[in-house]
SEDRENFI-342341 format. One line per field, with one value per residue (C-alpha): residue number from 1; residue in one letter; x, y, z. Coordinates in Angstrom, 2 decimals. Each point is the difference from the previous one (the first is absolute). Layout:
// SEDRENFI-342341
rovo = NUM	...
nuvo = A	...
c1 = X	...
c2 = Y	...
c3 = Z	...
// end
This chain:
// SEDRENFI-342341
rovo = 1	2	3	4	5	6	7	8	9	10	11	12	13	14	15	16	17	18	19	20	21	22	23	24	25	26	27	28	29	30	31	32	33	34	35	36	37	38	39	40	41	42	43	44	45	46	47	48	49	50	51	52	53	54	55	56	57	58	59	60	61	62	63	64	65	66	67	68	69	70	71	72	73	74	75	76	77	78	79	80	81	82	83	84	85	86	87	88	89	90	91	92	93	94	95	96	97	98	99	100	101	102	103	104	105	106	107	108	109	110	111	112	113	114	115	116	117	118	119	120	121	122	123	124	125	126	127	128	129	130	131	132	133	134	135	136	137	138	139	140	141	142	143	144	145	146	147	148	149	150	151	152	153	154	155	156	157	158	159	160	161	162	163	164	165	166	167	168	169	170	171	172	173	174	175	176	177	178	179	180	181	182	183	184	185	186	187	188	189	190	191	192	193	194	195	196	197	198	199	200	201	202	203	204	205	206	207	208	209	210	211	212	213	214	215	216	217	218	219	220	221	222	223	224	225	226	227	228	229	230	231	232	233	234	235	236	237	238	239	240	241	242	243	244	245	246	247	248	249	250	251	252	253	254	255	256	257	258	259	260	261	262	263	264	265	266	267	268	269	270	271	272	273	274	275	276	277	278	279	280	281	282	283	284	285	286	287	288	289	290	291	292	293	294	295	296	297	298	299	300	301	302	303	304	305	306	307	308	309	310	311	312	313	314	315	316	317	318	319	320	321	322	323	324	325	326	327	328	329	330	331	332	333	334	335	336	337	338	339	340	341	342	343	344	345	346	347	348	349	350	351	352	353	354	355	356	357	358	359	360	361	362	363	364	365	366	367	368	369	370	371	372	373	374	375	376	377	378	379	380	381	382	383	384	385	386	387	388
nuvo = M	K	I	A	I	I	S	I	M	G	G	F	P	W	G	G	S	E	Y	L	W	T	V	T	A	E	Q	A	L	Y	E	G	H	E	V	F	I	S	I	Y	D	W	S	L	T	H	P	L	I	L	Q	L	Q	S	Q	G	A	H	L	L	P	R	P	R	F	P	A	H	L	S	P	S	L	T	A	R	V	I	R	K	I	K	K	K	I	S	F	F	D	E	P	L	P	T	S	F	Y	Q	S	V	F	D	C	Q	P	D	V	I	C	I	S	Q	G	G	S	Y	D	I	I	E	C	P	D	L	L	N	L	L	E	S	N	S	I	P	Y	F	I	I	C	Q	F	N	C	E	F	A	L	N	D	A	T	R	T	I	A	Q	K	F	F	T	Q	A	L	Q	V	G	F	V	S	H	H	N	L	K	L	A	E	R	Q	L	A	K	S	L	P	N	A	V	V	V	Q	N	P	V	N	L	A	D	H	S	L	V	P	F	P	N	H	S	T	I	S	F	A	N	V	A	R	L	E	T	F	V	K	G	Q	D	I	L	L	E	A	L	S	F	P	I	W	Q	E	R	D	W	Q	C	C	L	Y	G	S	G	A	D	L	Y	Y	L	E	N	L	A	H	H	Y	K	I	S	D	R	I	K	F	M	G	H	I	N	D	V	R	S	I	W	V	E	N	H	L	L	V	L	A	S	R	G	E	G	T	P	L	A	L	V	E	A	M	L	C	G	R	P	A	V	V	T	N	V	G	G	N	S	E	W	I	E	E	L	Q	T	G	F	I	A	E	A	A	T	A	R	S	I	S	D	A	L	E	R	A	W	L	S	Q	L	D	W	Q	K	M	G	I	K	A	H	K	Y	A	T	T	K	L	D	K	S	P	G	R	H	L	L	N	M	I	L	D	R	K	Q	T	Y
c1 = 49.56	-1.35	-3.66	-1.62	-3.41	-1.50	-4.00	-0.93	-4.28	-0.68	-3.80	-0.90	1.99	-0.63	-2.13	0.42	3.61	1.65	-0.51	2.60	2.93	-0.84	-0.19	3.25	1.70	-1.23	1.24	3.41	0.23	-0.51	2.51	2.12	0.74	0.29	-3.09	-0.44	-3.45	-0.56	-3.80	-2.16	-0.23	-4.00	0.85	2.06	-2.63	-1.86	0.35	1.76	2.82	0.33	0.26	2.74	1.44	0.33	1.67	3.00	-1.16	1.40	-2.41	1.07	-3.45	-0.35	-2.21	-3.52	0.85	3.58	0.98	2.12	-3.20	-1.32	-2.31	2.81	2.86	-1.99	-0.70	3.54	1.18	-2.51	1.05	3.49	-0.91	-2.04	3.09	1.84	2.41	1.31	-2.25	2.97	2.39	-1.52	0.43	-3.71	-0.56	0.59	-2.32	-1.53	0.98	3.30	-0.26	-0.34	3.19	1.78	-0.64	1.83	-2.37	0.66	-3.05	-3.20	-3.70	-2.15	-3.80	-2.10	-3.62	-0.63	2.47	1.03	0.37	3.91	-0.94	-0.58	3.23	3.07	2.12	-0.52	0.95	3.03	1.03	-0.61	2.60	2.46	0.33	-0.57	-1.42	-1.75	-3.93	-2.94	-3.73	-3.38	-3.14	-3.04	-2.50	-0.58	-2.84	-0.88	1.94	2.46	3.34	1.54	3.52	1.91	-1.73	0.62	3.76	0.49	-2.20	2.09	3.39	-1.42	-1.29	3.13	2.44	-1.85	0.79	-3.50	-3.33	-2.63	-3.93	-2.87	-1.39	0.68	-2.52	1.74	3.53	-1.30	-1.59	3.32	1.35	-2.40	0.46	3.44	0.21	2.64	0.28	0.99	2.07	1.09	-3.90	-1.61	-3.30	-0.70	-2.57	-1.06	-0.38	-4.09	-1.54	-1.20	1.26	-2.67	-0.63	-3.03	-3.03	-2.71	-3.66	-2.05	-2.40	-3.58	-1.97	-2.85	1.60	2.84	3.11	2.84	3.45	1.68	3.83	1.90	0.82	-1.89	2.19	-2.30	2.31	1.94	-2.97	-2.86	-2.65	-1.79	-0.21	-1.53	-2.57	-1.22	-0.36	-1.83	-2.43	-1.08	-3.96	0.81	1.52	-3.10	-2.22	2.74	0.44	3.65	2.32	3.78	2.55	2.82	2.84	2.74	0.79	1.24	-0.43	-3.14	-2.26	-1.99	0.23	-1.53	-2.72	-1.21	0.25	-1.97	-2.94	0.26	-0.48	-2.55	1.51	1.55	-2.82	1.83	3.79	1.78	2.86	1.78	3.10	3.83	-0.42	3.30	-1.97	0.03	-1.81	-3.28	-0.19	-0.67	-2.44	-2.46	0.62	-0.61	2.11	3.23	-0.88	3.22	-0.68	3.84	1.34	3.29	1.71	2.78	-1.57	-2.21	0.56	-3.92	-0.37	2.09	-1.41	-3.73	1.31	1.84	-2.84	-2.43	-1.60	-0.80	0.98	-1.09	3.24	1.09	2.42	2.94	3.40	0.45	-3.96	-0.36	2.97	-1.79	-3.89	-1.23	-3.51	-3.08	2.90	0.91	-1.65	-0.84	2.20	-1.00	1.94	0.23	-0.25	-3.51	-3.48	-1.29	2.27	0.56	-4.23	0.15	2.74	-2.50	-2.52	1.81	0.58	-3.46	-0.68	1.62	-0.29	-0.72	3.16	1.95	0.47	1.97	1.57	1.06	1.63	1.52	1.75	1.35	1.90	1.01	1.57	1.46	1.90	0.99	1.07	3.48	0.35	3.02	0.24	2.75	2.25	-0.42	0.62	2.97	1.69	-0.83	2.02	2.95	0.68	-0.33	2.55	2.85	0.07	-0.51
c2 = -27.16	-1.02	-1.70	-0.92	-0.77	-2.33	-0.38	-2.67	0.40	0.19	-0.86	3.84	3.56	-0.09	-1.84	-1.05	-1.25	2.62	2.50	-1.66	-0.21	4.20	0.63	-2.12	2.24	2.64	-0.63	-0.75	3.00	2.42	-1.87	0.76	-3.51	0.45	-2.02	-1.37	-1.34	-2.37	-0.10	-0.66	3.50	0.11	0.66	3.26	2.60	-1.66	3.09	-1.92	-1.10	4.35	0.79	-2.69	1.11	3.76	-1.34	-1.29	-3.59	-1.18	-1.52	-2.99	-0.63	-3.65	-0.59	-1.58	-2.46	-0.60	-2.71	-1.87	-1.10	-1.50	-3.59	-1.62	0.75	-1.10	-2.83	-0.64	0.59	-2.49	-2.68	0.87	-0.63	-3.25	-1.65	1.23	2.27	3.03	2.65	2.42	-2.02	1.65	3.86	1.44	3.29	3.31	1.03	3.17	-0.63	0.47	3.45	-0.54	-2.22	2.42	2.52	-2.42	0.30	-1.02	-1.96	-0.61	0.01	-2.26	0.26	-2.12	0.12	-3.58	-2.56	-1.94	3.39	-0.90	-3.21	2.58	2.17	-2.87	2.91	1.87	-3.66	-0.10	3.43	-0.66	-3.06	1.16	3.12	-1.17	3.10	-0.53	0.39	-0.11	-1.21	1.30	-2.45	2.18	-2.91	-3.62	-2.16	-3.87	-1.93	-2.44	0.55	-2.03	-1.45	2.73	2.80	-1.63	-0.44	3.47	1.71	-2.37	1.30	3.75	0.07	-1.73	1.96	3.31	1.98	0.01	-0.85	2.42	-1.26	2.28	-2.37	-3.36	-2.03	0.70	-1.19	-3.26	-0.26	0.67	-2.75	-2.85	1.12	-0.01	-3.18	1.96	2.06	3.97	0.58	3.77	0.49	3.25	1.25	4.09	2.44	1.67	3.83	1.49	2.47	2.09	3.13	-0.22	-3.15	1.63	-1.80	0.46	0.69	-2.84	0.58	0.31	-0.95	-2.91	-1.54	-2.14	0.39	-2.56	1.53	-2.00	1.77	-1.55	0.11	-1.42	-3.11	-3.59	-2.07	1.26	2.40	-2.51	2.55	-2.47	-2.02	2.76	0.55	-3.56	-0.53	3.47	-1.49	-3.08	0.46	0.92	3.45	0.96	1.01	2.22	3.60	0.16	1.08	-0.76	2.79	-1.17	2.58	-0.80	0.32	-3.01	-1.96	-1.91	2.67	-0.99	-3.35	0.23	2.56	-2.83	-2.01	2.01	0.21	-4.00	-0.23	2.57	1.50	3.41	2.37	-1.21	0.39	3.60	0.24	2.91	0.27	0.29	2.41	1.78	1.45	-3.76	2.37	0.72	-3.31	-0.39	2.24	-1.88	-3.55	-2.35	-3.01	-0.81	-3.32	-1.67	-3.30	-0.53	-3.01	0.95	2.91	1.73	2.03	2.52	3.48	0.20	-2.18	2.06	3.14	-1.14	-0.85	3.05	2.29	-2.35	-2.79	-3.69	-2.32	-3.16	-1.88	-2.89	-2.08	0.90	1.68	2.35	0.20	-2.13	1.69	3.03	-1.22	-1.97	-1.56	2.00	2.45	2.09	-1.92	-3.38	-2.46	-1.96	-3.09	-0.18	1.46	-1.05	1.36	-2.01	0.69	3.73	0.02	-1.40	1.89	3.38	-1.72	-0.31	3.37	0.87	-1.21	1.65	3.19	2.27	-0.93	1.16	3.58	-1.42	-2.60	2.72	2.00	-3.08	-0.45	3.67	-0.83	-2.83	1.23	3.05	-2.25	-2.68	2.82	0.58	4.06	-0.15	-3.00	1.59	0.92	-3.57	-1.84	2.52	-0.94	-3.73	0.44	2.00	-1.85	-3.45	1.31	0.48	-3.80	-1.15
c3 = 30.71	-3.69	0.46	-3.14	0.03	-2.94	-0.28	-2.55	0.35	-3.09	-0.18	0.56	-0.11	3.71	2.79	3.96	-0.43	-0.87	3.32	2.28	-2.37	-0.70	3.73	0.37	-2.82	1.52	3.06	-1.38	-1.63	3.28	1.65	-2.78	-2.24	-3.43	-1.91	-3.12	-1.08	-2.90	-1.29	-2.73	-1.94	0.09	3.40	-0.38	0.41	3.20	2.42	2.57	-2.83	-0.74	3.61	0.78	-3.22	1.64	3.06	-2.07	-0.79	-3.75	-1.81	-2.77	-1.84	-1.77	-2.87	1.02	-2.61	-0.55	-2.41	2.06	2.02	-2.55	0.54	-1.64	1.88	3.15	-1.67	-0.52	3.66	1.27	-2.27	1.32	3.41	-0.52	-1.84	3.31	-2.24	1.95	-0.43	-0.39	-2.43	-2.82	-0.54	-0.40	-2.57	1.13	3.00	0.68	3.81	-0.69	0.46	3.70	0.30	-1.99	2.62	2.72	2.67	3.81	0.32	-2.19	0.85	-1.64	0.09	-1.57	-0.65	0.51	1.72	-3.03	-2.71	-0.17	-2.35	-2.61	0.30	-0.61	-1.43	3.43	2.09	-2.30	1.01	3.59	-0.46	-1.81	2.02	3.66	1.21	3.01	-0.44	1.99	-0.99	0.57	-0.97	-0.09	-1.09	0.13	-0.37	0.11	-3.14	-0.30	-1.84	-2.40	0.67	-2.51	1.79	3.13	-0.63	-1.33	3.19	2.55	-1.13	-0.31	3.31	1.97	-1.38	1.21	2.89	0.88	-1.50	0.98	0.09	0.76	2.73	1.74	-2.14	-3.24	1.46	1.24	-3.41	-1.59	1.76	-0.35	-3.59	-0.50	3.00	1.33	2.96	-0.26	3.13	-1.71	-0.06	1.70	-0.30	-1.21	0.46	-3.14	0.60	-0.17	-1.62	3.09	1.49	2.30	2.01	2.09	0.11	-2.69	1.60	-0.98	-2.28	1.03	-3.82	0.51	-2.98	0.48	-2.01	-0.97	-1.23	-2.39	0.08	-2.23	-4.06	-2.13	-0.80	0.94	-0.79	3.63	1.66	-0.70	-0.59	-2.11	2.92	2.13	-2.73	0.21	3.74	-0.30	-2.35	2.58	0.70	3.48	-1.22	-2.05	2.81	1.58	-0.09	-1.20	-2.63	-0.80	-1.28	-1.80	0.06	-2.35	-3.98	-2.07	-3.11	1.44	0.31	-3.28	1.14	4.02	-1.39	-2.51	3.17	2.27	-3.09	0.09	3.54	-0.27	2.93	-2.36	2.06	3.04	-1.76	0.19	-2.05	1.56	-2.07	1.78	3.06	1.62	2.83	2.44	2.73	-2.48	-0.49	3.31	0.77	-2.34	0.62	3.32	-0.98	-2.42	-1.55	-1.85	-1.64	-1.31	-1.05	0.99	1.54	1.96	2.32	-1.34	0.43	-0.35	2.92	2.68	-1.47	0.64	3.57	0.63	-0.83	2.32	-1.95	0.05	-2.96	-1.60	-1.74	-1.41	1.98	-2.47	0.49	2.88	0.66	3.19	1.25	0.52	0.42	2.98	-0.65	1.96	1.35	-2.89	-3.02	-1.33	-2.01	-3.14	0.08	-3.57	-2.90	-0.74	-1.11	2.70	3.02	-1.29	0.82	3.49	1.12	-1.13	1.48	3.30	-0.64	-0.64	3.21	1.90	-1.44	3.31	0.92	-3.06	1.88	2.67	-2.14	-1.98	3.13	1.02	-3.77	-0.09	3.63	-1.30	-3.24	1.76	2.41	-2.71	-2.63	-0.70	0.18	-2.39	-2.36	-2.06	2.73	1.57	-3.74	-0.38	3.20	-0.84	-3.43	1.58	2.75	-1.63	-2.66	2.48	1.24	-3.80
// end
């Protein structure tokens, strides 16, 4: 079978959203399928892309900022939707997605970093409609915001016409149904692969200074490190022996360094950069802390649990589907400094139980983890193709 995969995640050259489709592509190649991959050209040198290419995948790169995706074009399309003119009445300019359709795939898998990235790809929507090739959608992220009528109209049609729509948490699926004011009977929940070959417990640190770890790209709009720093600046934390290590890179490094100075906690905040060896993080740290404003299901959480660490998380995305209060971690009900501080306080008062909680977290994650997410996603795509 000829399978095309289109990644429309464009905010970064690479991210956690890209691992599911890459393992699915690898599984498809292993099973003898022909695979075509459409990605932005700044991702071409990533080791996983080079590996897929060496295994026989056909790469169809797109320019990072093609002219046909200009804001003026998107605005024109939105105006047509508002006027209830058919989205597909007027031909759009030549699309860099055309190469995918020229390959005449039997099925297309579209991976979105968010749930509504497709709105910025009107040319892809046009091609999907005019070619009638069955397609599967992956939505990696969602957060609390309201859609306008034009976006809702486009997204409803895009989701309804899909073979299936894969979300990485039940929470995000239900949130999308609220945002769309529409049930999605073709929706399923899928899991991302973890970046761990060894799923055994990492020995618990024995140093006296409590070390929190925030493992996330430095993008405060989503990951909320600014909220975390504010929470840790509260007077209750000033007399306690702790440090917080931020593992990750991103555009907000300079801002967060300045914010740590602003809150007078720069001596306690350690910027560790991106670390490939996940297990080495948990050799040194006692507790994962994620102050995210929105999520899918963060790989950092699942990986920390597999390594035997409890977590403090906000109640977004799939976090509460993995963490049980006082059993495997602590849940802040909102992405606010006060709510994060309260959850950290509950954790601090229970720190004698952290090691036991980490063992429970390890057992839970080991049981819940999908060991072959690429194979399972591929099977869903192939099974649904047969009945389309």
